[in-house]
C-alpha positions as CSV (number, residue, x, y, z in Angstrom):
1,M,239.9,246.8,92.0
2,A,237.2,244.5,90.4
3,I,238.7,240.8,89.1
4,S,236.5,240.1,85.7
5,V,236.5,236.2,84.0
6,T,235.5,236.3,79.7
7,I,234.2,233.1,79.2
8,L,235.4,231.8,75.8
9,G,234.2,228.4,75.8
10,N,231.4,226.9,78.0
11,A,231.3,223.0,76.6
12,S,232.8,219.5,77.2
13,A,234.6,217.4,74.9
14,K,232.3,216.7,71.9
15,P,231.6,219.5,69.4
16,T,228.7,221.4,69.3
17,T,227.4,224.1,67.0
18,T,226.9,226.5,69.7
19,A,229.6,226.3,72.2
20,H,233.2,226.1,72.5
21,P,235.5,223.9,74.5
22,S,236.7,225.5,77.8
23,A,239.0,228.6,77.7
24,Q,238.3,232.1,79.8
25,V,240.2,235.1,80.4
26,V,240.5,236.3,83.9
27,N,241.7,239.9,84.5
28,I,242.7,240.5,88.0
29,N,244.7,243.6,88.7
30,E,244.5,244.7,85.1
31,Q,246.9,241.8,84.4
32,L,245.3,239.8,81.6
33,F,245.7,235.4,82.5
34,L,244.3,233.0,79.4
35,M,242.8,229.8,81.8
36,D,242.6,226.6,79.5
37,A,242.7,227.4,75.7
38,G,240.3,225.0,73.8
39,E,239.8,225.1,70.1
40,G,238.8,228.4,68.9
41,V,240.1,230.4,71.3
42,Q,241.6,233.2,69.2
43,R,238.4,233.8,67.1
44,Q,236.8,233.7,70.7
45,M,239.1,236.7,71.8
46,A,238.4,238.6,68.8
47,R,234.8,238.4,69.5
48,C,235.0,239.6,73.0
49,G,237.4,242.2,71.7
50,I,240.4,240.6,73.8
51,S,243.7,241.4,72.2
52,P,246.3,238.4,72.8
53,L,248.9,240.8,72.9
54,K,248.3,241.6,76.3
55,L,248.0,238.1,78.0
56,R,250.2,238.0,80.7
57,A,250.3,234.1,81.1
58,V,248.2,230.9,80.2
59,F,247.2,228.4,82.4
60,L,246.6,224.8,81.7
61,S,244.7,222.6,84.4
62,H,245.4,219.4,82.3
63,L,246.2,217.7,78.9
64,H,243.1,216.9,77.3
65,G,242.4,217.9,73.7
66,D,239.5,219.8,74.6
67,H,242.0,222.2,77.2
68,L,244.8,222.7,74.9
69,Y,244.0,222.0,71.4
70,G,243.6,225.9,70.1
71,L,246.9,227.2,72.2
72,F,249.4,226.3,69.7
73,P,247.8,228.4,66.9
74,L,247.3,230.7,69.4
75,L,251.1,230.7,70.0
76,S,251.8,231.0,66.1
77,T,249.6,233.9,65.8
78,L,251.1,235.9,68.7
79,G,254.3,235.3,66.3
80,L,252.3,237.2,63.5
81,Y,251.4,240.0,65.8
82,G,255.0,240.6,66.7
83,R,255.3,239.7,70.6
84,R,258.4,240.0,71.8
85,T,258.1,239.2,75.7
86,T,258.4,235.8,77.0
87,L,255.0,234.3,77.5
88,R,255.0,231.6,80.2
89,I,252.8,228.3,79.7
90,Y,251.7,227.1,83.2
91,A,251.0,223.4,83.1
92,P,250.9,219.9,83.7
93,R,253.6,217.4,82.5
94,P,254.8,216.3,79.8
95,F,253.2,219.1,78.5
96,G,256.9,220.1,78.0
97,A,257.5,217.5,75.1
98,M,254.2,218.6,73.5
99,L,255.8,222.5,73.1
100,E,258.6,221.2,72.3
101,G,257.7,219.1,69.1
102,F,255.3,221.9,68.3
103,L,258.4,224.7,68.1
104,S,260.7,222.2,66.3
105,L,258.2,220.8,63.7
106,F,256.2,224.5,63.4
107,E,258.0,227.6,64.9
108,R,261.6,227.5,65.0
109,D,262.3,231.0,64.9
110,L,259.4,232.7,66.8
111,P,260.3,236.7,67.6
112,Y,259.6,235.7,71.4
113,T,259.9,232.6,73.7
114,P,257.0,230.3,75.0
115,E,258.2,229.0,78.5
116,W,256.8,226.0,79.9
117,V,256.9,226.2,84.3
118,E,255.6,222.8,85.7
119,V,252.7,222.6,87.7
120,D,252.8,219.8,90.4
121,T,249.3,218.5,90.2
122,T,249.7,216.8,93.8
123,K,250.0,219.8,95.7
124,H,248.0,223.3,96.8
125,Q,250.9,226.2,96.6
126,I,251.6,229.5,95.1
127,I,252.7,229.1,91.6
128,F,252.5,232.7,90.5
129,E,253.3,235.9,92.3
130,N,254.0,239.9,92.0
131,D,253.1,243.1,94.2
132,T,249.4,242.7,93.9
133,T,248.6,239.3,92.9
134,E,248.6,235.3,93.8
135,I,247.9,232.4,91.7
136,W,248.1,229.2,93.6
137,S,247.5,226.0,92.1
138,L,244.8,223.3,93.2
139,P,244.6,219.7,93.2
140,L,241.8,218.0,91.4
141,R,240.3,214.9,90.6
142,H,240.6,213.8,86.8
143,R,241.4,210.7,85.0
144,V,244.8,212.5,84.1
145,P,246.9,215.2,86.5
146,T,244.9,218.3,86.9
147,T,245.2,221.4,88.4
148,G,242.5,224.1,89.2
149,Y,243.8,227.6,89.9
150,L,242.8,230.4,92.7
151,F,243.7,233.7,92.2
152,R,243.9,236.4,95.0
153,Q,244.2,239.6,95.0
154,K,246.4,240.6,97.9
155,E,245.8,243.0,100.4
156,P,245.9,246.8,99.6
157,P,248.2,248.8,102.0
158,L,246.3,251.6,104.4
159,N,245.2,254.6,103.3
160,V,245.7,256.9,106.2
161,S,241.7,259.3,106.3
162,K,241.7,262.9,105.6
163,Y,239.9,263.3,108.4
164,S,242.4,262.2,110.7
165,I,245.3,264.0,108.8
166,E,243.4,266.9,109.1
167,R,241.8,266.5,112.6
168,Y,245.3,265.4,114.5
169,K,247.5,268.1,111.9
170,L,249.6,264.8,111.3
171,S,253.0,265.1,110.0
172,V,254.2,263.7,107.2
173,S,256.6,261.5,109.3
174,Q,253.4,260.1,111.2
175,I,251.7,259.4,108.1
176,V,253.7,257.2,107.2
177,A,254.3,255.8,110.4
178,A,250.4,255.3,110.1
179,K,250.7,253.6,106.9
180,R,253.1,250.9,108.1
181,G,250.5,250.0,110.6
182,E,251.9,251.9,113.8
183,D,250.0,253.9,116.0
184,I,251.0,257.4,117.0
185,A,252.4,259.4,119.5
186,L,250.7,263.1,119.6
187,N,252.9,266.0,121.1
188,S,250.7,266.0,123.9
189,G,252.0,262.5,125.0
190,E,248.1,260.8,123.6
191,I,248.6,257.6,121.9
192,L,246.2,257.4,118.7
193,P,245.5,253.7,117.8
194,N,246.5,252.6,113.7
195,S,242.7,251.6,113.3
196,L,241.2,254.9,114.4
197,L,243.6,256.7,111.8
198,T,243.8,253.9,108.8
199,Y,241.7,252.0,106.4
200,R,242.1,250.2,103.5
201,P,241.0,251.2,100.3
202,Y,239.2,247.7,99.4
203,E,238.6,244.3,100.1
204,A,240.8,241.8,98.7
205,L,239.3,239.6,96.4
206,S,239.4,235.8,95.4
207,Y,238.5,233.6,91.8
208,A,238.9,230.1,91.7
209,Y,239.2,227.8,88.4
210,C,238.4,224.4,89.0
211,S,238.0,222.4,85.7
212,D,237.8,218.6,85.1
213,T,237.0,217.2,88.8
214,N,235.3,215.1,90.9
215,Y,234.0,216.0,94.2
216,S,236.0,216.9,96.2
217,A,235.9,218.2,99.8
218,R,239.7,219.0,100.1
219,L,239.1,221.4,97.1
220,A,236.1,223.3,99.1
221,K,238.3,223.7,102.1
222,M,241.3,225.4,99.7
223,V,239.1,227.6,98.4
224,E,237.1,228.8,101.5
225,G,235.5,231.8,101.4
226,V,236.4,232.7,97.6
227,D,234.0,235.4,95.7
228,L,233.4,233.9,92.5
229,L,233.8,230.1,92.2
230,Y,234.1,228.2,88.6
231,H,233.1,224.7,88.8
232,E,232.6,222.2,86.2
233,T,229.1,220.7,85.9
234,T,229.6,218.2,83.2
235,Y,226.3,216.1,84.1
236,A,223.1,216.7,85.7
237,A,222.2,215.4,88.9
238,A,220.6,212.0,87.5
239,E,223.9,211.0,85.8
240,K,226.0,211.3,89.2
241,K,227.3,208.3,88.9
242,L,228.3,208.3,85.3
243,A,230.2,211.6,86.8
244,K,232.2,209.8,89.2
245,E,233.3,206.9,86.6
246,R,234.3,209.3,84.2
247,G,236.6,212.1,86.5
248,H,233.6,214.6,86.1
249,S,231.2,216.3,88.4
250,S,227.5,217.1,88.7
251,T,225.2,220.0,89.4
252,V,224.7,218.4,92.9
253,D,228.7,218.3,93.4
254,A,229.8,221.8,92.0
255,A,226.7,223.1,94.4
256,K,227.9,221.3,97.3
257,V,231.9,222.7,96.7
258,A,230.1,225.6,96.6
259,K,228.1,225.5,99.7
260,M,231.3,224.0,102.1
261,A,233.6,226.2,100.7
262,N,231.0,229.3,101.5
263,A,231.5,230.9,98.0
264,E,229.9,234.0,97.2
265,R,228.6,233.3,93.9
266,L,228.9,229.9,91.6
267,L,229.8,229.8,88.0
268,I,228.8,226.3,86.6
269,G,230.4,225.2,82.8
270,H,232.0,222.4,80.7
271,F,228.8,220.9,79.9
272,S,228.0,217.6,78.0
273,S,226.1,217.8,74.8
274,R,223.7,216.2,75.8
275,Y,222.0,219.1,77.4
276,K,219.9,221.5,75.5
277,D,218.7,223.1,78.6
278,L,221.1,224.9,80.6
279,E,218.8,226.7,82.5
280,A,217.6,223.2,83.9
281,L,221.0,222.4,85.4
282,C,221.1,225.6,86.8
283,E,218.5,225.2,88.9
284,E,219.5,221.6,90.3
285,C,222.7,224.0,91.7
286,R,220.7,226.7,93.0
287,E,218.8,223.9,95.1
288,I,221.2,223.5,97.3
289,F,223.6,227.0,96.3
290,P,221.1,229.8,95.3
291,L,223.5,232.0,93.8
292,T,224.6,230.0,91.2
293,E,225.0,231.2,87.5
294,I,225.5,229.8,83.9
295,A,229.0,230.7,82.6
296,R,227.9,231.9,79.5
297,E,230.0,232.0,76.3
298,R,231.5,235.5,75.5
299,E,230.1,237.3,78.8
300,T,232.1,238.5,81.6
301,Y,231.2,238.0,85.3
302,C,233.0,240.7,87.5
303,V,233.3,240.7,91.2
304,E,233.9,244.1,92.3
305,P,235.5,245.2,95.7
306,K,233.5,246.4,98.9
307,R,235.0,250.1,99.4
308,Q,236.0,250.9,103.0
309,R,236.3,254.4,103.3
310,L,236.3,256.8,107.1
């Protein structure tokens, strides 16, 4: 199963005529999660053909306006669409007070419950888990408490190859045991190693969303080996000092994190409105980390599994 990321907004705080503030939808194991919710997020979802009713949860990195001002209109619209199931919103404190104020002033009778789940921005820990997916918090270094998010597919169960079943005439009970990871004893007394019989149907994949942050070597360690890394790149290399002062990253910072993390690919976004030529920013990253791409609005970036068959 692939992971895909649809970019809804790739700009930073100042409005522009061509870009929207931070927002993206992550599809992992056919579960849709909204990452940040800058202004215009509803319209961008509509343009991309993404139904907000399919959202499993919302994850906010921090409580600056360019990452959440689009959320409250979305909550109202979900009520108009008739959502009935609880929508969990993972966010740092004091988001609960913001949500309570919005509901008390504007939406007392929503047909569903928006539920805040507090994220501790100082800890790297699992905050969401089900049978197929884990989502981890990633402490970031910004001017306010901020967290990134790491999505990981869980390793899929073992499959037994058809070739092995036919060759060794495996019974149903032996097939079940092999899927549990056990070696198999044949009637002849021969022991078949589990690795000879089974395979993983696909490789588990990962995606990291790293919003506003200074350069962090600790972050690189937390996302070691990630298949796709989104890292904010607000400033060009020449403004590296300014980036540090404002709690942001430059092209060099983002590329260094990707290289140190041994990431497969790097997506850059959250661009300052001063830059009209995004390709120049991308080229600065590629000098350090060649597999860098621009997170372009309304584009979807996929990470395909490497299937393993016997």
